[in-house]
MDAnalysis code that builds the backbone (N, CA, C; Angstrom):
import MDAnalysis as mda
import numpy as np

u = mda.Universe.empty(669, n_residues=223, atom_resindex=np.repeat(np.arange(223), 3), trajectory=True)
u.add_TopologyAttr("name", ["N", "CA", "C"] * 223)
u.add_TopologyAttr("resid", np.arange(1, 224))
u.add_TopologyAttr("resname", ["UNK", "UNK", "UNK", "UNK", "UNK", "UNK", "UNK", "UNK", "UNK", "UNK", "UNK", "UNK", "UNK", "UNK", "UNK", "UNK", "UNK", "UNK", "UNK", "UNK", "UNK", "UNK", "UNK", "UNK", "UNK", "UNK", "UNK", "UNK", "UNK", "UNK", "UNK", "UNK", "UNK", "UNK", "UNK", "UNK", "UNK", "UNK", "UNK", "UNK", "UNK", "UNK", "UNK", "UNK", "UNK", "UNK", "UNK", "UNK", "UNK", "UNK", "UNK", "UNK", "UNK", "UNK", "UNK", "UNK", "UNK", "UNK", "UNK", "UNK", "UNK", "UNK", "UNK", "UNK", "UNK", "UNK", "UNK", "UNK", "UNK", "UNK", "UNK", "UNK", "UNK", "UNK", "UNK", "UNK", "UNK", "UNK", "UNK", "UNK", "UNK", "UNK", "UNK", "UNK", "UNK", "UNK", "UNK", "UNK", "UNK", "UNK", "UNK", "UNK", "UNK", "UNK", "UNK", "UNK", "UNK", "UNK", "UNK", "UNK", "UNK", "UNK", "UNK", "UNK", "UNK", "UNK", "UNK", "UNK", "UNK", "UNK", "UNK", "UNK", "UNK", "UNK", "UNK", "UNK", "UNK", "UNK", "UNK", "UNK", "UNK", "UNK", "UNK", "UNK", "UNK", "UNK", "UNK", "UNK", "UNK", "UNK", "UNK", "UNK", "UNK", "UNK", "UNK", "UNK", "UNK", "UNK", "UNK", "UNK", "UNK", "UNK", "UNK", "UNK", "UNK", "UNK", "UNK", "UNK", "UNK", "UNK", "UNK", "UNK", "UNK", "UNK", "UNK", "UNK", "UNK", "UNK", "UNK", "UNK", "UNK", "UNK", "UNK", "UNK", "UNK", "UNK", "UNK", "UNK", "UNK", "UNK", "UNK", "UNK", "UNK", "UNK", "UNK", "UNK", "UNK", "UNK", "UNK", "UNK", "UNK", "UNK", "UNK", "UNK", "UNK", "UNK", "UNK", "UNK", "UNK", "UNK", "UNK", "UNK", "UNK", "UNK", "UNK", "UNK", "UNK", "UNK", "UNK", "UNK", "UNK", "UNK", "UNK", "UNK", "UNK", "UNK", "UNK", "UNK", "UNK", "UNK", "UNK", "UNK", "UNK", "UNK", "UNK", "UNK", "UNK", "UNK", "UNK", "UNK", "UNK", "UNK", "UNK"])
u.atoms.positions = np.array([
    [-4.559, -2.197, 12.315],
    [-3.901, -3.230, 11.540],
    [-2.446, -2.885, 11.345],
    [-1.592, -3.896, 11.479],
    [-0.172, -3.737, 11.191],
    [0.296, -4.949, 10.394],
    [1.009, -4.684, 9.316],
    [1.573, -5.742, 8.488],
    [3.091, -5.607, 8.507],
    [3.765, -6.719, 8.772],
    [5.222, -6.742, 8.868],
    [5.782, -7.611, 7.746],
    [6.668, -7.050, 6.926],
    [7.326, -7.854, 5.901],
    [8.512, -7.085, 5.321],
    [9.596, -7.804, 5.024],
    [10.787, -7.234, 4.399],
    [11.361, -6.047, 5.179],
    [11.230, -6.065, 6.491],
    [11.739, -4.961, 7.296],
    [10.867, -3.728, 7.268],
    [9.718, -3.826, 6.602],
    [8.752, -2.726, 6.496],
    [7.580, -3.018, 7.432],
    [7.061, -1.981, 8.074],
    [5.812, -2.090, 8.823],
    [4.788, -1.177, 8.156],
    [3.627, -1.730, 7.851],
    [2.515, -0.953, 7.307],
    [1.416, -0.924, 8.355],
    [1.070, 0.273, 8.813],
    [0.081, 0.435, 9.885],
    [-1.103, 1.243, 9.382],
    [-2.302, 0.704, 9.562],
    [-3.516, 1.416, 9.143],
    [-3.534, 2.804, 9.786],
    [-3.737, 3.817, 8.953],
    [-3.609, 5.207, 9.383],
    [-4.600, 5.549, 10.483],
    [-4.091, 6.229, 11.506],
    [-4.913, 6.716, 12.619],
    [-4.928, 8.238, 12.600],
    [-5.939, 8.801, 13.224],
    [-6.105, 10.259, 13.213],
    [-4.895, 10.965, 13.802],
    [-4.228, 10.357, 14.765],
    [-3.077, 10.988, 15.415],
    [-1.942, 11.291, 14.438],
    [-1.907, 10.609, 13.284],
    [-0.805, 10.789, 12.326],
    [-1.176, 11.608, 11.107],
    [-2.385, 12.129, 11.038],
    [-2.784, 12.791, 9.796],
    [-2.097, 14.142, 9.601],
    [-1.653, 14.789, 10.672],
    [-0.938, 16.055, 10.505],
    [0.426, 15.813, 9.863],
    [1.109, 14.748, 10.265],
    [2.380, 14.399, 9.622],
    [2.162, 14.103, 8.149],
    [1.121, 13.351, 7.832],
    [0.821, 13.032, 6.438],
    [0.506, 14.304, 5.657],
    [-0.190, 15.247, 6.272],
    [-0.517, 16.521, 5.605],
    [0.755, 17.293, 5.271],
    [1.710, 17.323, 6.203],
    [2.969, 18.023, 5.947],
    [3.726, 17.382, 4.790],
    [3.756, 16.059, 4.780],
    [4.386, 15.384, 3.631],
    [3.664, 15.718, 2.337],
    [2.349, 15.628, 2.375],
    [1.535, 15.812, 1.163],
    [1.679, 17.210, 0.592],
    [1.904, 18.205, 1.460],
    [2.050, 19.588, 1.013],
    [3.459, 19.927, 0.540],
    [4.430, 19.047, 0.782],
    [5.810, 19.318, 0.361],
    [5.913, 19.210, -1.159],
    [6.746, 20.033, -1.759],
    [6.851, 20.069, -3.221],
    [7.201, 18.719, -3.845],
    [8.150, 17.944, -3.305],
    [8.471, 16.661, -3.951],
    [7.285, 15.710, -4.049],
    [6.333, 15.816, -3.124],
    [5.140, 14.972, -3.168],
    [4.023, 15.667, -3.930],
    [3.721, 16.898, -3.559],
    [2.559, 17.617, -4.104],
    [2.626, 17.761, -5.622],
    [3.830, 18.027, -6.153],
    [3.962, 18.293, -7.583],
    [3.878, 17.029, -8.433],
    [3.828, 15.871, -7.794],
    [3.604, 14.621, -8.520],
    [2.179, 14.104, -8.346],
    [1.309, 14.962, -7.831],
    [-0.089, 14.617, -7.631],
    [-0.975, 15.386, -8.602],
    [-2.149, 14.827, -8.907],
    [-3.099, 15.547, -9.747],
    [-3.630, 16.775, -9.013],
    [-3.937, 16.633, -7.709],
    [-4.391, 17.767, -6.898],
    [-3.169, 18.397, -6.243],
    [-2.866, 19.661, -6.587],
    [-1.619, 20.277, -6.158],
    [-1.808, 21.471, -5.231],
    [-3.049, 21.713, -4.804],
    [-3.283, 22.815, -3.881],
    [-2.769, 22.452, -2.486],
    [-2.394, 23.483, -1.716],
    [-1.976, 23.263, -0.330],
    [-3.195, 22.850, 0.488],
    [-3.036, 21.807, 1.284],
    [-4.141, 21.243, 2.064],
    [-4.071, 21.758, 3.492],
    [-5.173, 22.290, 3.992],
    [-5.239, 22.813, 5.351],
    [-5.613, 21.738, 6.355],
    [-5.440, 22.011, 7.656],
    [-5.759, 21.022, 8.695],
    [-7.210, 20.549, 8.659],
    [-8.151, 21.470, 8.432],
    [-9.560, 21.076, 8.392],
    [-9.845, 20.186, 7.190],
    [-9.231, 20.512, 6.050],
    [-9.392, 19.676, 4.863],
    [-8.838, 18.271, 5.104],
    [-7.696, 18.229, 5.801],
    [-7.071, 16.937, 6.063],
    [-7.945, 16.066, 6.959],
    [-8.536, 16.671, 7.976],
    [-9.422, 15.928, 8.860],
    [-10.657, 15.445, 8.109],
    [-11.214, 16.310, 7.265],
    [-12.375, 15.924, 6.465],
    [-12.026, 14.750, 5.546],
    [-10.824, 14.833, 4.914],
    [-10.375, 13.736, 4.053],
    [-10.236, 12.439, 4.851],
    [-9.607, 12.520, 6.021],
    [-9.399, 11.314, 6.827],
    [-10.729, 10.667, 7.177],
    [-11.679, 11.457, 7.580],
    [-12.982, 10.898, 7.940],
    [-13.684, 10.281, 6.735],
    [-13.400, 10.791, 5.544],
    [-14.044, 10.257, 4.339],
    [-13.433, 8.937, 3.882],
    [-12.187, 8.647, 4.325],
    [-11.523, 7.409, 3.885],
    [-11.358, 6.394, 5.004],
    [-11.766, 6.757, 6.217],
    [-11.648, 5.835, 7.341],
    [-12.861, 4.905, 7.343],
    [-12.846, 3.956, 6.417],
    [-13.987, 3.061, 6.235],
    [-13.512, 1.755, 5.599],
    [-14.453, 0.886, 5.249],
    [-14.101, -0.436, 4.741],
    [-13.674, -0.425, 3.277],
    [-13.871, 0.689, 2.586],
    [-13.505, 0.754, 1.173],
    [-12.108, 1.315, 0.945],
    [-11.433, 1.672, 2.020],
    [-10.111, 2.265, 1.885],
    [-9.185, 1.755, 2.984],
    [-7.919, 1.589, 2.639],
    [-6.918, 1.198, 3.622],
    [-5.653, 2.015, 3.387],
    [-5.559, 3.135, 4.099],
    [-4.371, 3.985, 4.026],
    [-3.424, 3.555, 5.141],
    [-2.163, 3.271, 4.772],
    [-1.218, 2.674, 5.706],
    [0.048, 3.510, 5.835],
    [0.360, 3.878, 7.064],
    [1.602, 4.570, 7.361],
    [2.752, 3.586, 7.204],
    [3.829, 4.023, 6.551],
    [4.985, 3.158, 6.302],
    [6.079, 3.462, 7.312],
    [6.532, 2.423, 8.000],
    [7.673, 2.527, 8.909],
    [8.859, 1.789, 8.300],
    [10.029, 2.410, 8.389],
    [11.271, 1.757, 7.988],
    [12.338, 2.081, 9.023],
    [12.940, 1.040, 9.566],
    [13.936, 1.189, 10.629],
    [13.401, 2.050, 11.776],
    [12.145, 1.818, 12.125],
    [11.521, 2.496, 13.252],
    [11.052, 3.915, 12.987],
    [11.180, 4.386, 11.759],
    [10.821, 5.766, 11.404],
    [9.629, 5.787, 10.465],
    [8.722, 6.727, 10.678],
    [7.611, 6.931, 9.759],
    [8.137, 7.658, 8.528],
    [7.954, 7.053, 7.339],
    [8.582, 7.639, 6.147],
    [7.613, 7.919, 4.997],
    [6.389, 7.385, 5.041],
    [5.504, 7.610, 3.910],
    [4.144, 6.973, 4.086],
    [3.394, 6.948, 2.998],
    [2.020, 6.454, 3.031],
    [1.782, 5.560, 1.819],
    [1.283, 4.351, 2.094],
    [0.863, 3.407, 1.054],
    [-0.635, 3.228, 1.182],
    [-1.328, 3.185, 0.054],
    [-2.778, 3.045, 0.169],
    [-3.354, 2.000, -0.770],
    [-4.440, 1.397, -0.330],
    [-5.370, 0.670, -1.180],
    [-6.704, 1.376, -1.018],
    [-7.187, 1.988, -2.072],
    [-8.466, 2.691, -1.987],
    [-9.440, 2.091, -2.996],
    [-10.697, 2.492, -2.865],
    [-11.762, 1.967, -3.731],
    [-11.752, 0.437, -3.720],
    [-11.663, -0.134, -2.534],
    [-11.599, -1.587, -2.395],
    [-12.944, -2.214, -2.747],
    [-12.890, -3.235, -3.588],
    [-14.059, -4.048, -3.883],
    [-13.774, -5.432, -3.306],
    [-14.405, -5.747, -2.185],
    [-14.125, -6.992, -1.488],
    [-14.645, -8.210, -2.237],
    [-15.616, -8.006, -3.110],
    [-16.162, -9.125, -3.876],
    [-15.230, -9.524, -5.015],
    [-14.781, -8.543, -5.789],
    [-13.912, -8.836, -6.929],
    [-12.436, -8.850, -6.541],
    [-12.135, -8.467, -5.302],
    [-10.759, -8.424, -4.786],
    [-9.893, -7.493, -5.648],
    [-10.343, -6.269, -5.806],
    [-9.591, -5.265, -6.555],
    [-9.517, -3.981, -5.738],
    [-8.519, -3.169, -6.052],
    [-8.359, -1.877, -5.379],
    [-7.403, -1.034, -6.198],
    [-7.315, 0.236, -5.827],
    [-6.352, 1.144, -6.454],
    [-5.253, 1.457, -5.452],
    [-4.021, 1.255, -5.871],
    [-2.883, 1.431, -4.982],
    [-2.171, 2.754, -5.250],
    [-1.503, 3.271, -4.222],
    [-0.705, 4.486, -4.357],
    [0.339, 4.546, -3.268],
    [1.427, 5.227, -3.531],
    [2.527, 5.323, -2.567],
    [3.218, 6.660, -2.713],
    [3.486, 7.305, -1.588],
    [4.444, 8.405, -1.608],
    [5.292, 8.362, -0.349],
    [6.543, 8.797, -0.495],
    [7.475, 8.866, 0.629],
    [7.661, 10.319, 1.022],
    [7.311, 10.639, 2.256],
    [7.496, 11.992, 2.748],
    [8.943, 12.289, 3.083],
    [9.696, 11.255, 3.452],
    [11.121, 11.406, 3.746],
    [11.884, 11.211, 2.437],
    [12.265, 12.325, 1.822],
    [12.766, 12.299, 0.450],
    [14.127, 11.622, 0.307],
    [14.871, 11.447, 1.407],
    [16.186, 10.813, 1.279],
    [16.085, 9.354, 0.860],
    [14.888, 8.792, 0.919],
    [14.705, 7.402, 0.509],
    [14.268, 7.260, -0.944],
    [14.048, 8.377, -1.633],
    [13.510, 8.304, -2.987],
    [14.412, 7.528, -3.939],
    [15.707, 7.756, -3.864],
    [16.650, 7.136, -4.803],
    [17.328, 5.913, -4.192],
    [16.593, 5.190, -3.358],
    [17.124, 3.996, -2.712],
    [16.260, 2.786, -3.076],
    [16.594, 1.633, -2.493],
    [15.819, 0.414, -2.720],
    [14.538, 0.377, -1.885],
    [14.355, 1.344, -0.969],
    [13.227, 1.303, -0.037],
    [11.873, 1.320, -0.749],
    [11.651, 2.164, -1.780],
    [10.350, 2.100, -2.470],
    [10.034, 0.714, -3.030],
    [11.064, -0.013, -3.473],
    [10.837, -1.371, -3.961],
    [10.438, -2.310, -2.833],
    [11.104, -2.186, -1.671],
    [10.729, -3.008, -0.519],
    [9.261, -2.805, -0.171],
    [8.837, -1.542, -0.130],
    [7.460, -1.224, 0.234],
    [6.487, -1.761, -0.814],
    [6.797, -1.498, -2.077],
    [5.899, -1.912, -3.159],
    [5.755, -3.420, -3.213],
    [6.875, -4.142, -3.141],
    [6.821, -5.603, -3.208],
    [6.096, -6.170, -1.999],
    [6.370, -5.619, -0.817],
    [5.685, -6.093, 0.393],
    [4.173, -5.924, 0.258],
    [3.746, -4.774, -0.249],
    [2.311, -4.521, -0.399],
    [1.662, -5.405, -1.452],
    [2.319, -5.519, -2.616],
    [1.746, -6.308, -3.708],
    [1.673, -7.787, -3.342],
    [2.774, -8.326, -2.815],
    [2.778, -9.741, -2.449],
    [1.737, -10.047, -1.382],
    [1.600, -9.159, -0.425],
    [0.618, -9.393, 0.637],
    [-0.795, -9.399, 0.078],
    [-1.070, -8.501, -0.856],
    [-2.400, -8.481, -1.474],
    [-2.652, -9.724, -2.322],
    [-1.718, -10.057, -3.209],
    [-1.937, -11.159, -4.138],
    [-1.847, -12.532, -3.478],
    [-0.895, -12.710, -2.568],
    [-0.637, -14.047, -2.037],
    [-1.166, -14.266, -0.625],
    [-1.408, -13.194, 0.099],
    [-1.913, -13.284, 1.467],
    [-3.434, -13.142, 1.466],
    [-3.948, -12.200, 0.656],
    [-5.380, -11.893, 0.637],
    [-6.079, -12.354, -0.641],
    [-5.334, -12.983, -1.542],
    [-5.913, -13.510, -2.778],
    [-6.524, -12.416, -3.645],
    [-5.868, -11.259, -3.706],
    [-6.328, -10.143, -4.532],
    [-6.225, -10.520, -6.000],
    [-7.163, -10.028, -6.829],
    [-7.198, -10.393, -8.241],
    [-6.571, -9.345, -9.158],
    [-6.619, -8.091, -8.734],
    [-6.071, -7.036, -9.590],
    [-5.864, -5.768, -8.761],
    [-4.808, -5.038, -9.100],
    [-4.575, -3.712, -8.532],
    [-4.519, -2.690, -9.663],
    [-5.019, -1.507, -9.380],
    [-4.938, -0.395, -10.316],
    [-4.066, 0.706, -9.709],
    [-3.593, 1.590, -10.549],
    [-2.840, 2.759, -10.072],
    [-2.994, 3.891, -11.073],
    [-3.169, 5.104, -10.575],
    [-3.145, 6.298, -11.416],
    [-1.765, 6.942, -11.313],
    [-1.167, 7.246, -12.466],
    [0.154, 7.875, -12.503],
    [0.117, 9.011, -13.516],
    [0.626, 10.169, -13.120],
    [0.691, 11.282, -14.058],
    [1.608, 10.932, -15.229],
    [1.223, 11.329, -16.414],
    [1.942, 10.936, -17.632],
    [3.384, 11.418, -17.643],
    [3.678, 12.538, -16.949],
    [5.045, 13.053, -16.933],
    [5.845, 12.611, -15.707],
    [5.282, 11.714, -14.876],
    [5.999, 11.199, -13.705],
    [6.769, 9.944, -14.133],
    [7.891, 10.164, -14.814],
    [8.603, 9.069, -15.463],
    [9.203, 8.091, -14.459],
    [9.629, 8.579, -13.299],
    [10.201, 7.677, -12.300],
    [9.144, 6.693, -11.794],
    [7.938, 7.201, -11.508],
    [6.868, 6.333, -11.024],
    [6.438, 5.352, -12.101],
    [6.389, 5.800, -13.345],
    [6.023, 4.901, -14.439],
    [7.054, 3.790, -14.577],
    [8.335, 4.144, -14.505],
    [9.398, 3.147, -14.616],
    [9.319, 2.125, -13.495],
    [9.113, 2.601, -12.260],
    [9.008, 1.690, -11.125],
    [7.831, 0.741, -11.291],
    [6.675, 1.291, -11.620],
    [5.474, 0.467, -11.678],
    [5.483, -0.505, -12.854],
    [5.981, -0.095, -14.008],
    [6.032, -1.014, -15.140],
    [7.045, -2.136, -14.891],
    [8.101, -1.858, -14.125],
    [9.059, -2.916, -13.796],
    [8.427, -3.975, -12.903],
    [7.340, -3.609, -12.206],
    [6.623, -4.549, -11.344],
    [5.513, -5.295, -12.085],
    [5.246, -4.874, -13.331],
    [4.235, -5.551, -14.122],
    [2.992, -4.732, -14.431],
    [2.916, -3.503, -13.916],
    [1.776, -2.647, -14.243],
    [1.783, -2.329, -15.738],
    [0.593, -2.334, -16.339],
    [0.447, -2.023, -17.756],
    [-0.610, -0.942, -17.941],
    [-0.347, -0.053, -18.889],
    [-1.277, 1.038, -19.168],
    [-2.599, 0.472, -19.676],
    [-3.701, 0.950, -19.088],
    [-5.020, 0.474, -19.504],
    [-5.378, 1.024, -20.886],
    [-6.237, 0.325, -21.552],
    [-6.657, 0.715, -22.893],
    [-7.324, 2.083, -22.882],
    [-6.957, 2.921, -23.860],
    [-7.560, 4.230, -24.015],
    [-6.975, 5.312, -23.132],
    [-5.861, 5.008, -22.436],
    [-5.270, 5.965, -21.502],
    [-4.067, 6.715, -22.080],
    [-3.735, 6.473, -23.339],
    [-2.490, 7.002, -23.921],
    [-2.403, 8.525, -23.873],
    [-3.486, 9.224, -24.065],
    [-3.456, 10.689, -24.118],
    [-3.979, 11.335, -22.836],
    [-4.289, 10.520, -21.826],
    [-4.809, 11.037, -20.558],
    [-3.665, 11.547, -19.690],
    [-3.862, 12.659, -18.996],
    [-2.803, 13.203, -18.139],
    [-2.562, 12.329, -16.907],
    [-3.641, 11.928, -16.247],
    [-3.531, 11.070, -15.061],
    [-3.929, 9.658, -15.482],
    [-2.928, 8.881, -15.885],
    [-3.179, 7.627, -16.579],
    [-3.451, 6.469, -15.619],
    [-4.343, 5.579, -16.049],
    [-4.703, 4.410, -15.258],
    [-3.910, 3.195, -15.719],
    [-3.275, 2.526, -14.756],
    [-2.521, 1.293, -14.994],
    [-3.177, 0.154, -14.216],
    [-2.937, -1.079, -14.672],
    [-3.457, -2.234, -13.961],
    [-2.370, -3.289, -13.788],
    [-2.501, -4.072, -12.706],
    [-1.551, -5.128, -12.395],
    [-2.310, -6.382, -11.999],
    [-1.966, -7.500, -12.614],
    [-2.529, -8.793, -12.255],
    [-1.439, -9.652, -11.620],
    [-1.824, -10.686, -10.871],
    [-0.808, -11.587, -10.312],
    [0.075, -12.201, -11.397],
    [-0.513, -12.517, -12.550],
    [0.244, -13.135, -13.628],
    [1.296, -12.181, -14.186],
    [0.920, -10.912, -14.378],
    [1.871, -9.920, -14.883],
    [2.973, -9.641, -13.861],
    [2.603, -9.631, -12.591],
    [3.586, -9.435, -11.517],
    [4.600, -10.578, -11.510],
    [4.118, -11.806, -11.610],
    [5.001, -12.972, -11.640],
    [5.967, -12.895, -12.824],
    [5.462, -12.485, -13.970],
    [6.257, -12.451, -15.194],
    [7.306, -11.346, -15.174],
    [6.966, -10.177, -14.624],
    [7.832, -9.002, -14.754],
    [8.781, -8.768, -13.589],
    [8.382, -9.191, -12.387],
    [9.103, -8.735, -11.192],
    [9.990, -9.794, -10.558],
    [10.297, -10.862, -11.288],
    [11.065, -11.951, -10.692],
    [12.414, -11.533, -10.153],
    [13.197, -10.816, -10.950],
    [14.527, -10.394, -10.517],
    [14.447, -9.394, -9.367],
    [13.472, -8.504, -9.425],
    [13.313, -7.514, -8.356],
    [12.927, -8.206, -7.060],
    [12.016, -9.172, -7.131],
    [11.597, -9.892, -5.921],
    [12.759, -10.658, -5.315],
    [13.586, -11.236, -6.151],
    [14.761, -11.965, -5.663],
    [15.714, -11.014, -4.944],
    [15.926, -9.824, -5.524],
    [16.801, -8.837, -4.896],
    [16.225, -8.354, -3.565],
    [14.913, -8.164, -3.518],
    [14.258, -7.726, -2.289],
    [14.420, -8.773, -1.196],
    [14.269, -10.038, -1.540],
    [14.431, -11.103, -0.539],
    [15.856, -11.121, -0.001],
    [16.822, -10.875, -0.868],
    [18.218, -10.833, -0.426],
    [18.439, -9.682, 0.546],
    [17.874, -8.526, 0.224],
    [18.011, -7.350, 1.091],
    [17.303, -7.548, 2.425],
    [16.181, -8.257, 2.402],
    [15.375, -8.409, 3.615],
    [15.927, -9.453, 4.567],
    [16.772, -10.337, 4.089],
    [17.346, -11.357, 4.972],
    [16.307, -12.365, 5.419],
    [16.125, -12.477, 6.739],
    [15.223, -13.487, 7.290],
    [13.759, -13.034, 7.351],
    [13.500, -11.756, 7.103],
    [12.143, -11.226, 7.268],
    [11.350, -11.410, 5.975],
    [11.002, -12.658, 5.658],
    [10.368, -12.962, 4.383],
    [8.880, -13.256, 4.504],
    [8.466, -13.915, 5.548],
    [7.069, -14.310, 5.698],
    [6.281, -13.178, 6.357],
    [5.160, -12.782, 5.775],
    [4.385, -11.680, 6.356],
    [3.766, -12.057, 7.691],
    [3.675, -11.070, 8.580],
    [2.962, -11.215, 9.845],
    [1.940, -10.094, 9.914],
    [0.746, -10.439, 10.306],
    [-0.356, -9.480, 10.319],
    [-0.962, -9.402, 11.708],
    [-1.139, -8.187, 12.195],
    [-1.809, -7.953, 13.472],
    [-3.103, -7.201, 13.212],
    [-4.216, -7.803, 13.582],
    [-5.507, -7.123, 13.539],
    [-5.823, -6.647, 14.942],
    [-5.922, -5.336, 15.099],
    [-6.058, -4.715, 16.415],
    [-7.535, -4.613, 16.816],
    [-7.788, -4.381, 18.105],
    [-9.187, -4.326, 18.570],
    [-10.052, -3.347, 17.786],
    [-9.507, -2.174, 17.430],
    [-10.298, -1.192, 16.691],
    [-10.668, -1.692, 15.299],
    [-9.860, -2.610, 14.740],
    [-10.187, -3.183, 13.433],
    [-11.424, -4.074, 13.521],
    [-11.607, -4.716, 14.663],
    [-12.797, -5.548, 14.850],
    [-14.031, -4.679, 15.115],
    [-13.832, -3.559, 15.792],
    [-14.943, -2.633, 16.034],
    [-15.450, -2.058, 14.712],
    [-14.522, -1.680, 13.831],
    [-14.900, -1.057, 12.556],
    [-15.444, -2.053, 11.536],
    [-15.161, -3.337, 11.736],
    [-15.553, -4.350, 10.765],
    [-14.466, -4.667, 9.755],
    [-13.366, -3.894, 9.774],
    [-12.284, -4.112, 8.820],
    [-11.636, -5.488, 9.022],
    [-11.453, -5.879, 10.287],
    [-10.826, -7.174, 10.574],
    [-11.662, -8.325, 10.028],
    [-12.970, -8.201, 10.098],
    [-13.841, -9.259, 9.589],
    [-13.632, -9.461, 8.095],
    [-13.457, -8.363, 7.350],
    [-13.239, -8.465, 5.915],
    [-11.879, -9.108, 5.613],
    [-10.867, -8.726, 6.380],
    [-9.537, -9.295, 6.182],
    [-9.550, -10.790, 6.500],
    [-10.166, -11.152, 7.626],
    [-10.211, -12.569, 7.992],
    [-10.962, -13.381, 6.942],
    [-11.991, -12.834, 6.357],
    [-12.733, -13.525, 5.308],
    [-11.833, -13.785, 4.100],
    [-11.012, -12.785, 3.736],
    [-10.076, -12.961, 2.619],
    [-9.055, -14.040, 2.934],
    [-8.527, -14.023, 4.146],
    [-7.535, -15.018, 4.544],
    [-8.125, -16.423, 4.489],
    [-9.350, -16.567, 4.957],
    [-10.000, -17.880, 4.955],
    [-10.251, -18.368, 3.536],
    [-10.705, -17.473, 2.663],
    [-11.008, -17.864, 1.290],
    [-9.751, -18.156, 0.492],
    [-8.637, -17.483, 0.863],
    [-7.369, -17.731, 0.173],
    [-6.824, -19.116, 0.494],
    [-7.274, -19.686, 1.618],
    [-6.835, -21.028, 1.990],
    [-5.395, -21.094, 2.434],
    [-4.840, -19.958, 2.863],
    [-3.443, -19.938, 3.299],
    [-3.289, -20.678, 4.630],
    [-2.163, -21.350, 4.766],
    [-1.879, -22.078, 6.009],
    [-1.242, -21.111, 6.993],
    [-2.076, -20.504, 7.828],
    [-1.611, -19.452, 8.730],
    [-1.883, -19.831, 10.177],
    [-0.959, -19.425, 11.028],
    [-1.154, -19.606, 12.461],
    [-1.900, -18.392, 13.001],
    [-2.988, -18.604, 13.713],
    [-3.792, -17.522, 14.293],
    [-3.635, -17.549, 15.800],
    [-3.295, -16.408, 16.375],
    [-3.075, -16.334, 17.824],
    [-3.722, -15.072, 18.384],
    [-4.569, -15.237, 19.367],
    [-5.197, -14.097, 20.033],
    [-4.333, -13.655, 21.203],
    [-4.023, -12.350, 21.237],
    [-3.188, -11.785, 22.302],
    [-3.854, -10.523, 22.833],
    [-3.227, -9.884, 23.807],
    [-3.747, -8.627, 24.344],
    [-3.626, -7.500, 23.306],
    [-2.700, -7.620, 22.354],
    [-2.556, -6.613, 21.305],
    [-3.644, -6.709, 20.258],
    [-4.129, -7.926, 20.052],
    [-5.076, -8.202, 18.986],
    [-4.877, -9.626, 18.494],
    [-5.228, -9.887, 17.244],
    [-5.104, -11.219, 16.665],
    [-3.975, -11.222, 15.641],
    [-3.014, -12.121, 15.863],
    [-1.858, -12.260, 14.990],
    [-2.083, -13.387, 13.980],
    [-1.647, -13.149, 12.737],
    [-1.591, -14.191, 11.713],
    [-0.167, -14.264, 11.195],
    [0.367, -15.476, 11.090],
    [1.727, -15.643, 10.615],
    [1.889, -17.001, 9.948],
])
């Protein structure tokens, strides 16, 4: 699967890229903002990949200007209630203090809420990760009840809260993105083998979006 929006490409993680993700994950700027902070070995990484390469998880490699820069995820997906837990880290640290995290976050959230008719997203954020809290609350995430004293706090985001909180940010993102505003989705042959494409197509159909579907040698395009 590949999703194109706002100059960002999100590609469903493949085994060939898990070593790069492991190197990012073990770097101090990423690792020290995670609940699990131990160094991860190659065998552990492969075991993790095999445990999440299924219909309940969608880990996506982030491309920006043709470069792999980070990982965005939807995990613990509930296809019936249209909910999941989201997470993002950038392995290329030079993008941390730029607008790029906003491009990625908005592209992912909008695609879930407006493309797939998602009902709610959750996120866990460490209580002392003030930058991540600031970013997520500006998008409409709110701390869940009873999480005030928890170290790894649970936040939730609804389409209504996103609409209310992120209007100015979304407008700025559209300005930065120029003409690349409408999402394009490619479901690849392996997505149909795994059954993941069937779940995505079901969401698209139920959302009632007016999308053009085209079968090509690459896979099936929606735009």
